[in-house]
C-alpha positions in Angstrom: 3.7 59.3 29.8 4.8 59.9 33.2 0.9 59.1 34.1 1.7 55.7 32.9 4.7 55.0 34.9 2.9 56.8 37.9 0.2 54.0 37.6 2.4 51.6 37.0 4.9 52.3 39.5 1.6 52.2 41.9 0.4 49.2 40.8 3.6 47.6 41.3 3.7 48.7 45.2 0.1 48.0 46.2 1.3 44.2 44.8 4.4 44.5 47.2 3.1 46.1 50.1 0.2 43.3 49.7 1.6 40.4 49.6 4.0 41.9 51.8 1.5 41.4 54.4 0.7 38.3 53.2 4.3 36.6 53.6 4.6 38.4 57.1 1.8 36.8 58.3 2.5 33.5 57.2 5.8 34.1 59.1 3.8 35.4 62.1 2.0 31.7 62.4 5.2 29.5 62.0 7.7 31.9 64.1 10.1 32.4 62.0 11.8 35.8 61.2 9.1 38.0 60.7 9.2 41.4 58.3 10.2 44.7 60.1 6.9 46.9 60.6 9.9 49.7 59.6 10.1 47.8 56.1 5.9 47.1 56.0 5.1 50.9 56.8 7.9 52.1 54.2 6.4 50.1 51.7 3.4 52.5 52.4 5.0 55.9 52.2 6.1 54.7 49.3 3.1 54.5 48.0 2.2 51.5 48.7 -0.4 52.4 51.2 -3.8 50.8 49.8 -2.3 47.4 49.2 -0.3 47.4 52.6 -3.9 48.2 53.8 -6.3 46.2 51.4 -3.8 43.3 52.6 -4.2 44.2 56.9 -7.7 42.7 56.3 -7.5 40.2 54.4 -4.9 38.4 56.2 -6.1 40.1 58.9 -2.6 41.4 60.4 -1.6 44.2 62.5 -5.3 44.6 63.0 -4.4 44.9 67.0 -2.0 47.0 66.6 -3.8 50.8 66.0 -0.8 52.5 64.3 -1.4 49.9 61.5 -5.2 50.1 62.2 -5.2 53.4 61.9 -1.7 55.4 60.0 -2.1 53.0 56.5 -5.9 54.2 56.0 -5.0 58.0 56.9 -1.5 57.1 54.8 -4.4 55.8 52.5 -6.5 58.3 52.4 -3.9 61.2 51.6 -2.2 59.5 49.0 -5.1 59.5 47.2 -5.8 63.1 47.6 -2.4 63.8 46.1 -2.8 61.7 43.2 -6.5 63.3 42.5 -4.5 66.5 43.2 -1.7 65.6 40.6 -4.5 64.2 37.7 -6.3 67.0 38.5 -3.9 69.0 37.0 
């Protein structure tokens, strides 16, 4: 049961991360109010790093910032490793 809840949570948070990147890109184009970088990283740290990374590349957003370009994939790798260790037990 815990595994199912974790998988559902990770799916939802990664979809949220992907969508937030797309929304922030559209707001940047329009010059509208933006989603803070702290919020984007918080979403990544809460399990949405893969979604944020995929969104960053899909929407070509935040790719010039080194801390996004290298930070999000690094967080993704750590989360994948933790998931592997969690499901291995």
